[in-house]
C-alpha positions as a Markdown table, in Angstrom:
| # | Residue | x | y | z |
|---|---|---|---|---|
| 1 | Met | 0.0 | 0.2 | -0.3 |
| 2 | Leu | 1.0 | 3.4 | -0.9 |
| 3 | Arg | 0.8 | 6.0 | 1.7 |
| 4 | Thr | 0.8 | 9.5 | 0.3 |
| 5 | Ser | -0.2 | 12.7 | 1.4 |
| 6 | Met | -3.1 | 13.0 | -0.5 |
| 7 | Gly | -4.2 | 9.3 | 0.8 |
| 8 | Asp | -3.5 | 5.6 | 0.4 |
| 9 | Ile | -3.3 | 3.3 | -3.4 |
| 10 | Thr | -3.4 | 0.1 | -2.9 |
| 11 | Leu | -1.6 | -2.5 | -5.3 |
| 12 | Ala | -1.7 | -6.1 | -6.6 |
| 13 | Leu | 1.6 | -7.1 | -8.1 |
| 14 | Asp | 1.8 | -9.4 | -10.9 |
| 15 | Ile | 4.7 | -11.8 | -9.6 |
| 16 | Asn | 3.6 | -14.3 | -12.8 |
| 17 | Arg | 3.7 | -12.1 | -15.5 |
| 18 | Ala | 7.0 | -9.9 | -14.1 |
| 19 | Pro | 8.5 | -11.2 | -11.3 |
| 20 | Gly | 12.2 | -9.4 | -11.3 |
| 21 | Thr | 10.3 | -6.1 | -11.3 |
| 22 | Val | 7.9 | -7.3 | -8.5 |
| 23 | Ala | 10.7 | -9.1 | -6.5 |
| 24 | Asn | 12.8 | -5.6 | -7.0 |
| 25 | Phe | 9.4 | -3.2 | -5.7 |
| 26 | Leu | 9.3 | -5.7 | -3.1 |
| 27 | Glu | 12.7 | -5.5 | -1.7 |
| 28 | Tyr | 12.9 | -1.3 | -1.9 |
| 29 | Ala | 9.4 | -1.5 | -0.3 |
| 30 | Arg | 10.7 | -3.9 | 2.6 |
| 31 | Glu | 13.9 | -1.8 | 3.0 |
| 32 | Gly | 11.9 | 1.7 | 3.6 |
| 33 | Phe | 13.7 | 3.0 | 0.8 |
| 34 | Tyr | 9.8 | 4.4 | -1.0 |
| 35 | Asn | 9.5 | 6.2 | 2.2 |
| 36 | Gly | 10.1 | 9.8 | 2.3 |
| 37 | Thr | 10.1 | 10.2 | -1.4 |
| 38 | Ile | 7.4 | 12.2 | -4.0 |
| 39 | Phe | 5.7 | 11.9 | -7.4 |
| 40 | His | 8.0 | 14.0 | -9.1 |
| 41 | Arg | 6.3 | 13.8 | -12.9 |
| 42 | Val | 2.8 | 14.4 | -13.0 |
| 43 | Ile | 1.2 | 14.4 | -16.2 |
| 44 | Glu | -2.4 | 14.7 | -16.2 |
| 45 | Asn | -3.7 | 13.2 | -19.4 |
| 46 | Met | -1.1 | 10.1 | -19.0 |
| 47 | Leu | 0.8 | 9.3 | -15.5 |
| 48 | Ile | 2.1 | 9.8 | -12.0 |
| 49 | Gln | 5.7 | 9.5 | -11.6 |
| 50 | Gly | 7.6 | 8.6 | -8.4 |
| 51 | Gly | 9.6 | 6.3 | -6.5 |
| 52 | Ala | 13.1 | 8.2 | -6.7 |
| 53 | Leu | 13.4 | 12.0 | -6.0 |
| 54 | Thr | 13.3 | 12.9 | -2.1 |
| 55 | Pro | 11.2 | 16.8 | -1.8 |
| 56 | Asp | 14.2 | 18.7 | -2.4 |
| 57 | Leu | 14.8 | 16.2 | -5.6 |
| 58 | Gln | 17.7 | 14.7 | -4.6 |
| 59 | Ala | 17.6 | 11.2 | -6.4 |
| 60 | Lys | 18.6 | 8.5 | -3.7 |
| 61 | Pro | 21.1 | 5.8 | -4.6 |
| 62 | Thr | 20.0 | 2.9 | -6.2 |
| 63 | Arg | 21.0 | -1.0 | -6.9 |
| 64 | Ser | 21.6 | -2.3 | -10.1 |
| 65 | Pro | 18.7 | -2.2 | -12.9 |
| 66 | Val | 17.1 | -5.5 | -13.2 |
| 67 | Ala | 16.1 | -7.3 | -16.4 |
| 68 | His | 13.5 | -5.8 | -18.5 |
| 69 | Glu | 9.7 | -7.5 | -18.8 |
| 70 | Ala | 7.8 | -5.7 | -20.8 |
| 71 | Glu | 7.6 | -8.5 | -23.8 |
| 72 | Ala | 5.4 | -11.0 | -21.0 |
| 73 | Ser | 3.7 | -7.8 | -19.2 |
| 74 | Met | 0.0 | -6.6 | -19.1 |
| 75 | Ser | -0.9 | -3.7 | -21.1 |
| 76 | Asn | -0.6 | -0.3 | -20.0 |
| 77 | Leu | -4.2 | 0.6 | -19.2 |
| 78 | Arg | -5.6 | 3.0 | -16.5 |
| 79 | Gly | -4.5 | 1.8 | -13.3 |
| 80 | Thr | -1.6 | -0.3 | -13.9 |
| 81 | Val | 1.9 | 0.5 | -12.6 |
| 82 | Ala | 5.1 | 0.2 | -14.7 |
| 83 | Ala | 8.4 | 0.5 | -14.2 |
| 84 | Ala | 9.5 | 3.8 | -15.1 |
| 85 | Arg | 13.4 | 3.7 | -17.4 |
| 86 | Thr | 14.8 | 6.0 | -20.1 |
| 87 | Pro | 13.5 | 5.8 | -23.0 |
| 88 | Ser | 16.5 | 4.9 | -24.5 |
| 89 | Asp | 17.6 | 1.8 | -22.4 |
| 90 | Pro | 15.1 | -0.6 | -21.8 |
| 91 | Gly | 17.3 | -2.7 | -19.3 |
| 92 | Ser | 17.5 | 1.0 | -16.8 |
| 93 | His | 14.6 | 0.3 | -14.5 |
| 94 | Thr | 15.9 | 0.6 | -10.5 |
| 95 | Thr | 13.3 | 2.0 | -8.3 |
| 96 | Gln | 10.8 | 4.4 | -10.5 |
| 97 | Phe | 7.6 | 3.5 | -11.6 |
| 98 | Phe | 4.2 | 5.2 | -13.3 |
| 99 | Ile | 0.6 | 5.0 | -12.5 |
| 100 | Asn | -0.7 | 5.3 | -15.9 |
| 101 | Val | -4.4 | 7.6 | -15.2 |
| 102 | Val | -5.3 | 6.9 | -19.1 |
| 103 | Asp | -4.8 | 3.7 | -21.6 |
| 104 | Asn | -1.7 | 4.1 | -22.5 |
| 105 | Pro | -1.0 | 1.8 | -25.5 |
| 106 | Arg | 1.8 | 3.4 | -26.6 |
| 107 | Phe | 3.9 | 2.2 | -24.2 |
| 108 | Asp | 3.4 | -1.8 | -23.9 |
| 109 | Tyr | 5.7 | -3.7 | -25.8 |
| 110 | Arg | 5.7 | -4.1 | -29.7 |
| 111 | Asp | 8.6 | -4.7 | -31.0 |
| 112 | Ala | 12.5 | -5.5 | -29.8 |
| 113 | Glu | 13.5 | -3.5 | -32.9 |
| 114 | Ser | 13.8 | 0.0 | -30.8 |
| 115 | Pro | 14.3 | 1.0 | -27.0 |
| 116 | Phe | 10.7 | 2.8 | -26.7 |
| 117 | Gly | 9.3 | -0.5 | -28.7 |
| 118 | Gln | 10.4 | -2.9 | -26.0 |
| 119 | Gly | 7.5 | -1.2 | -24.0 |
| 120 | Tyr | 7.8 | -0.4 | -20.1 |
| 121 | Thr | 6.9 | -3.3 | -17.6 |
| 122 | Val | 3.5 | -3.2 | -15.7 |
| 123 | Phe | 4.0 | -5.0 | -12.9 |
| 124 | Gly | 0.7 | -4.4 | -10.8 |
| 125 | Arg | -2.7 | -2.7 | -10.8 |
| 126 | Val | -4.3 | 0.1 | -8.9 |
| 127 | Val | -7.0 | -1.8 | -6.8 |
| 128 | Ser | -8.1 | 0.9 | -4.4 |
| 129 | Gly | -7.2 | 4.4 | -4.4 |
| 130 | Met | -7.7 | 5.6 | -8.0 |
| 131 | Asp | -9.8 | 8.7 | -6.6 |
| 132 | Val | -6.4 | 9.6 | -5.1 |
| 133 | Val | -4.6 | 8.5 | -7.9 |
| 134 | Asp | -7.2 | 11.4 | -10.2 |
| 135 | Arg | -6.4 | 13.9 | -7.3 |
| 136 | Ile | -2.5 | 13.7 | -7.7 |
| 137 | Arg | -2.9 | 13.8 | -11.8 |
| 138 | Ala | -4.8 | 16.6 | -11.0 |
| 139 | Val | -1.9 | 18.6 | -8.9 |
| 140 | Glu | -0.9 | 22.2 | -10.3 |
| 141 | Thr | 2.7 | 21.4 | -12.0 |
| 142 | Ser | 5.8 | 23.5 | -12.9 |
| 143 | Ala | 9.5 | 23.3 | -13.9 |
| 144 | Gln | 11.4 | 23.1 | -10.6 |
| 145 | Gly | 15.4 | 22.3 | -10.2 |
| 146 | Ser | 16.7 | 20.4 | -13.0 |
| 147 | Leu | 13.5 | 19.2 | -13.8 |
| 148 | Pro | 12.1 | 21.1 | -17.3 |
| 149 | Arg | 8.0 | 20.4 | -16.2 |
| 150 | Asp | 5.4 | 18.5 | -14.6 |
| 151 | Val | 7.1 | 18.6 | -11.0 |
| 152 | Pro | 4.3 | 19.6 | -8.2 |
| 153 | Arg | 4.1 | 22.5 | -7.0 |
| 154 | Val | 3.4 | 21.2 | -3.9 |
| 155 | Pro | 5.3 | 18.0 | -2.9 |
| 156 | Val | 3.0 | 14.7 | -3.1 |
| 157 | Leu | 4.9 | 12.5 | -1.0 |
| 158 | Ile | 4.9 | 9.1 | -0.6 |
| 159 | Glu | 5.4 | 8.4 | 3.1 |
| 160 | Arg | 5.7 | 4.8 | 3.1 |
| 161 | Val | 5.3 | 2.0 | 1.4 |
| 162 | Asp | 3.7 | -1.1 | 3.5 |
| 163 | Val | 3.5 | -4.7 | 2.2 |
| 164 | Leu | 0.6 | -6.2 | 3.1 |
| 165 | Asp | 1.2 | -10.1 | 3.1 |
| 166 | Asp | -1.9 | -12.1 | 3.7 |
| 167 | Gly | 0.0 | -15.3 | 3.6 |
| 168 | Ala | -0.8 | -15.4 | -0.3 |
| 169 | Asp | 2.1 | -15.5 | -2.6 |
| 170 | Glu | 3.4 | -12.6 | -3.8 |
| 171 | Ser | 1.0 | -11.6 | -6.3 |
| 172 | Asp | -1.4 | -10.8 | -4.2 |
| 173 | Ala | 0.9 | -8.5 | -2.2 |
| 174 | Glu | 0.3 | -4.8 | -2.0 |
């Protein structure tokens, strides 16, 4: 569960289609990495992105990237959670993730010919809290620090991430 300054967002993670990405997210979550980070990129008709920067826009140190798993993952539909990466390098995902606020099929895996065609790995979906996601997507944004646009004027804090384990396999973890 993402506990944010604007409310809670509960995720269901898809360990079957994106096992490495889910394991990576859970490892960072369990060690408290996401606590105190922000949603640093908010594009009202596309996505909200977070999981790497502090409120003063400083990047937290990360481990090595995980394997790219977009070919087997779900479609980037509204409410799905995907691994953020640099557009030119499909194998660059570490901690950042985004929640699709609209259907974004252009982010789906299409082919291995170009880095962008390799898509973005969907590793979960929002099961509760889309109203919170919609409130976040509507915040006012601007350029801040080294980021040229889309940064919330008032930081949207990820206060903490709680991993809710109900005794089932991690595909049900939140």
